[in-house]
The first five atom37 places (N, CA, C, CB, O) and aatype in JSON, in Angstrom:
{
  "aatype": [12, 6, 6, 6, 11, 14, 11, 11, 8, 11, 11, 2, 17, 1, 6, 12, 18, 0, 16, 19, 6, 3, 9, 11, 0, 13, 10, 7, 7, 1, 10, 18, 10, 1, 8, 2, 19, 9, 12, 7, 1, 19, 6, 4, 1, 10, 14, 15, 2, 18, 6, 2, 14, 17, 11],
  "atom_mask": [
    [1, 1, 1, 1, 1],
    [1, 1, 1, 1, 1],
    [1, 1, 1, 1, 1],
    [1, 1, 1, 1, 1],
    [1, 1, 1, 1, 1],
    [1, 1, 1, 1, 1],
    [1, 1, 1, 1, 1],
    [1, 1, 1, 1, 1],
    [1, 1, 1, 1, 1],
    [1, 1, 1, 1, 1],
    [1, 1, 1, 1, 1],
    [1, 1, 1, 1, 1],
    [1, 1, 1, 1, 1],
    [1, 1, 1, 1, 1],
    [1, 1, 1, 1, 1],
    [1, 1, 1, 1, 1],
    [1, 1, 1, 1, 1],
    [1, 1, 1, 1, 1],
    [1, 1, 1, 1, 1],
    [1, 1, 1, 1, 1],
    [1, 1, 1, 1, 1],
    [1, 1, 1, 1, 1],
    [1, 1, 1, 1, 1],
    [1, 1, 1, 1, 1],
    [1, 1, 1, 1, 1],
    [1, 1, 1, 1, 1],
    [1, 1, 1, 1, 1],
    [1, 1, 1, 0, 1],
    [1, 1, 1, 0, 1],
    [1, 1, 1, 1, 1],
    [1, 1, 1, 1, 1],
    [1, 1, 1, 1, 1],
    [1, 1, 1, 1, 1],
    [1, 1, 1, 1, 1],
    [1, 1, 1, 1, 1],
    [1, 1, 1, 1, 1],
    [1, 1, 1, 1, 1],
    [1, 1, 1, 1, 1],
    [1, 1, 1, 1, 1],
    [1, 1, 1, 0, 1],
    [1, 1, 1, 1, 1],
    [1, 1, 1, 1, 1],
    [1, 1, 1, 1, 1],
    [1, 1, 1, 1, 1],
    [1, 1, 1, 1, 1],
    [1, 1, 1, 1, 1],
    [1, 1, 1, 1, 1],
    [1, 1, 1, 1, 1],
    [1, 1, 1, 1, 1],
    [1, 1, 1, 1, 1],
    [1, 1, 1, 1, 1],
    [1, 1, 1, 1, 1],
    [1, 1, 1, 1, 1],
    [1, 1, 1, 1, 1],
    [1, 1, 1, 1, 1]
  ],
  "atom_positions": [
    [[-12.8, 0.89, 13.37], [-12.98, 2.0, 12.47], [-13.63, 1.5, 11.18], [-11.63, 2.71, 12.19], [-13.14, 0.56, 10.55]],
    [[-14.74, 2.13, 10.79], [-15.45, 1.71, 9.58], [-14.8, 2.3, 8.34], [-16.93, 2.13, 9.65], [-14.31, 3.43, 8.34]],
    [[-14.8, 1.5, 7.29], [-14.24, 1.96, 6.02], [-15.3, 2.77, 5.27], [-13.76, 0.75, 5.16], [-16.44, 2.33, 5.13]],
    [[-14.93, 3.97, 4.8], [-15.86, 4.81, 4.06], [-15.85, 4.44, 2.59], [-15.53, 6.29, 4.24], [-14.78, 4.3, 1.98]],
    [[-17.04, 4.28, 2.01], [-17.14, 3.98, 0.59], [-17.11, 5.29, -0.2], [-18.45, 3.17, 0.28], [-17.67, 6.29, 0.25]],
    [[-16.45, 5.29, -1.36], [-16.44, 6.52, -2.17], [-17.84, 6.86, -2.65], [-15.48, 6.36, -3.39], [-18.61, 5.97, -3.03]],
    [[-18.17, 8.15, -2.62], [-19.49, 8.59, -3.05], [-19.54, 8.7, -4.56], [-19.85, 9.94, -2.41], [-18.56, 9.1, -5.2]],
    [[-20.68, 8.34, -5.13], [-20.86, 8.46, -6.57], [-21.32, 9.87, -6.89], [-21.89, 7.42, -7.1], [-22.11, 10.46, -6.15]],
    [[-20.81, 10.41, -7.99], [-21.25, 11.73, -8.44], [-22.53, 11.57, -9.26], [-20.14, 12.43, -9.29], [-22.54, 10.89, -10.28]],
    [[-23.59, 12.18, -8.79], [-24.84, 12.14, -9.52], [-24.89, 13.32, -10.47], [-26.05, 12.15, -8.56], [-24.5, 14.43, -10.12]],
    [[-25.37, 13.08, -11.69], [-25.49, 14.16, -12.67], [-26.54, 15.15, -12.21], [-25.86, 13.6, -14.06], [-27.57, 14.79, -11.65]],
    [[-26.23, 16.42, -12.46], [-27.18, 17.48, -12.14], [-28.38, 17.34, -13.08], [-26.51, 18.89, -12.26], [-28.21, 17.26, -14.3]],
    [[-29.55, 17.32, -12.54], [-30.73, 17.15, -13.38], [-30.98, 18.36, -14.26], [-31.95, 16.87, -12.51], [-31.74, 18.29, -15.23]],
    [[-30.34, 19.47, -13.93], [-30.49, 20.68, -14.74], [-29.4, 20.8, -15.8], [-30.48, 21.9, -13.86], [-29.41, 21.74, -16.59]],
    [[-28.48, 19.87, -15.83], [-27.38, 19.93, -16.78], [-27.91, 19.85, -18.2], [-26.37, 18.81, -16.51], [-28.62, 18.91, -18.56]],
    [[-27.56, 20.84, -19.01], [-28.04, 20.89, -20.39], [-26.9, 21.33, -21.29], [-29.26, 21.86, -20.52], [-25.88, 21.84, -20.83]],
    [[-27.08, 21.13, -22.57], [-26.11, 21.58, -23.55], [-26.58, 22.9, -24.15], [-25.9, 20.53, -24.66], [-27.78, 23.11, -24.33]],
    [[-25.64, 23.79, -24.44], [-25.98, 25.07, -25.07], [-25.97, 24.91, -26.58], [-24.98, 26.18, -24.63], [-25.13, 24.21, -27.14]],
    [[-26.92, 25.56, -27.23], [-26.96, 25.56, -28.69], [-26.08, 26.69, -29.21], [-28.42, 25.71, -29.21], [-25.65, 27.56, -28.44]],
    [[-25.82, 26.69, -30.49], [-25.03, 27.76, -31.11], [-25.73, 29.1, -30.89], [-24.83, 27.49, -32.63], [-25.07, 30.1, -30.62]],
    [[-27.03, 29.12, -31.0], [-27.79, 30.36, -30.8], [-27.66, 30.86, -29.36], [-29.27, 30.13, -31.15], [-27.53, 32.06, -29.13]],
    [[-27.68, 29.94, -28.39], [-27.5, 30.32, -26.99], [-26.13, 30.96, -26.76], [-27.66, 29.09, -26.07], [-26.01, 31.97, -26.06]],
    [[-25.11, 30.37, -27.36], [-23.75, 30.89, -27.2], [-23.62, 32.26, -27.86], [-22.72, 29.92, -27.8], [-23.03, 33.18, -27.28]],
    [[-24.19, 32.41, -29.06], [-24.15, 33.71, -29.74], [-24.87, 34.77, -28.92], [-24.76, 33.6, -31.14], [-24.4, 35.9, -28.82]],
    [[-26.02, 34.43, -28.36], [-26.78, 35.39, -27.55], [-26.0, 35.78, -26.3], [-28.14, 34.8, -27.17], [-26.03, 36.94, -25.89]],
    [[-25.31, 34.84, -25.68], [-24.54, 35.11, -24.47], [-23.32, 35.99, -24.76], [-24.1, 33.81, -23.83], [-23.04, 36.93, -24.03]],
    [[-22.61, 35.67, -25.85], [-21.4, 36.4, -26.18], [-21.66, 37.69, -26.95], [-20.49, 35.53, -26.96], [-20.74, 38.5, -27.14]],
    [[-22.89, 37.89, -27.4], [-23.27, 39.01, -28.25], [-22.44, 40.27, -28.13], [0.0, 0.0, 0.0], [-21.74, 40.61, -29.08]],
    [[-22.5, 40.98, -27.03], [-21.77, 42.22, -26.89], [-20.54, 42.09, -26.03], [0.0, 0.0, 0.0], [-19.89, 43.09, -25.73]],
    [[-20.21, 40.9, -25.61], [-19.1, 40.7, -24.68], [-17.78, 40.37, -25.37], [-19.44, 39.62, -23.72], [-16.7, 40.67, -24.85]],
    [[-17.87, 39.73, -26.54], [-16.67, 39.21, -27.19], [-16.92, 39.06, -28.68], [-16.24, 37.86, -26.56], [-18.02, 38.68, -29.09]],
    [[-15.91, 39.37, -29.49], [-16.01, 39.15, -30.93], [-15.12, 37.97, -31.29], [-15.61, 40.42, -31.73], [-13.94, 37.94, -30.94]],
    [[-15.68, 37.0, -32.01], [-14.94, 35.82, -32.45], [-14.97, 35.74, -33.97], [-15.52, 34.53, -31.82], [-15.96, 36.1, -34.6]],
    [[-13.88, 35.27, -34.54], [-13.88, 35.0, -35.97], [-12.88, 33.88, -36.26], [-13.53, 36.27, -36.79], [-11.95, 33.65, -35.49]],
    [[-13.08, 33.2, -37.38], [-12.18, 32.13, -37.79], [-11.25, 32.67, -38.86], [-12.98, 30.88, -38.31], [-11.7, 33.13, -39.91]],
    [[-9.95, 32.62, -38.59], [-8.94, 33.05, -39.55], [-8.65, 31.86, -40.46], [-7.64, 33.57, -38.84], [-8.02, 30.89, -40.04]],
    [[-9.1, 31.95, -41.7], [-8.97, 30.84, -42.65], [-7.51, 30.61, -43.02], [-9.8, 31.11, -43.91], [-7.09, 29.46, -43.17]],
    [[-6.73, 31.67, -43.15], [-5.33, 31.54, -43.55], [-4.52, 30.83, -42.47], [-4.74, 32.93, -43.83], [-3.77, 29.9, -42.76]],
    [[-4.67, 31.27, -41.21], [-3.92, 30.68, -40.11], [-4.59, 29.43, -39.55], [-3.73, 31.7, -39.01], [-3.94, 28.63, -38.87]],
    [[-5.89, 29.25, -39.83], [-6.62, 28.1, -39.32], [-6.89, 28.18, -37.82], [0.0, 0.0, 0.0], [-6.98, 27.15, -37.15]],
    [[-7.01, 29.41, -37.31], [-7.23, 29.59, -35.87], [-8.45, 30.47, -35.63], [-5.99, 30.21, -35.2], [-8.92, 31.19, -36.51]],
    [[-8.95, 30.39, -34.41], [-10.02, 31.28, -33.98], [-9.38, 32.48, -33.3], [-11.03, 30.55, -33.03], [-8.51, 32.33, -32.46]],
    [[-9.83, 33.67, -33.69], [-9.32, 34.9, -33.1], [-10.44, 35.55, -32.3], [-8.77, 35.85, -34.19], [-11.61, 35.44, -32.66]],
    [[-10.08, 36.23, -31.24], [-11.09, 36.92, -30.45], [-10.57, 38.27, -30.0], [-11.51, 36.06, -29.23], [-9.36, 38.48, -29.91]],
    [[-11.49, 39.17, -29.71], [-11.12, 40.46, -29.14], [-12.31, 40.99, -28.36], [-10.68, 41.46, -30.24], [-13.46, 40.62, -28.6]],
    [[-12.01, 41.87, -27.43], [-13.06, 42.5, -26.63], [-13.58, 43.72, -27.37], [-12.53, 42.9, -25.22], [-12.81, 44.4, -28.05]],
    [[-14.87, 44.02, -27.27], [-15.41, 45.2, -27.94], [-14.87, 46.48, -27.29], [-16.95, 45.19, -27.9], [-14.52, 46.5, -26.11]],
    [[-14.81, 47.53, -28.09], [-14.38, 48.82, -27.57], [-15.33, 49.9, -28.08], [-12.9, 49.12, -27.99], [-16.4, 49.59, -28.61]],
    [[-14.95, 51.13, -27.93], [-15.82, 52.24, -28.3], [-15.85, 52.5, -29.81], [-15.37, 53.5, -27.6], [-16.77, 53.16, -30.29]],
    [[-14.88, 52.0, -30.57], [-14.88, 52.24, -32.0], [-15.63, 51.16, -32.75], [-13.45, 52.34, -32.51], [-15.93, 50.1, -32.2]],
    [[-15.93, 51.42, -34.0], [-16.73, 50.52, -34.83], [-16.01, 49.18, -35.03], [-17.04, 51.17, -36.2], [-14.78, 49.13, -35.06]],
    [[-16.77, 48.11, -35.15], [-16.21, 46.77, -35.34], [-15.57, 46.67, -36.73], [-17.32, 45.68, -35.18], [-16.28, 46.76, -37.73]],
    [[-14.24, 46.5, -36.83], [-13.58, 46.41, -38.14], [-13.8, 45.08, -38.85], [-12.12, 46.63, -37.97], [-13.46, 44.96, -40.03]],
    [[-14.36, 44.08, -38.17], [-14.54, 42.77, -38.79], [-15.83, 42.63, -39.55], [-14.48, 41.71, -37.74], [-16.07, 41.59, -40.17]],
    [[-16.68, 43.64, -39.54], [-17.97, 43.54, -40.24], [-17.81, 43.71, -41.71], [-18.95, 44.57, -39.72], [-18.79, 43.65, -42.46]]
  ]
}
């Protein structure tokens, strides 16, 4: 019985990093994010039919 060698994972040649602008464009109407300075946390919410209160 032959011993199998572990396969190496090759990086995807299409693997790229997203820029801040790319992330903003993707999340645009899908999710609202903001940084809560008092609590030091990121808060998020899904958009709804009423006006955005965070503007």
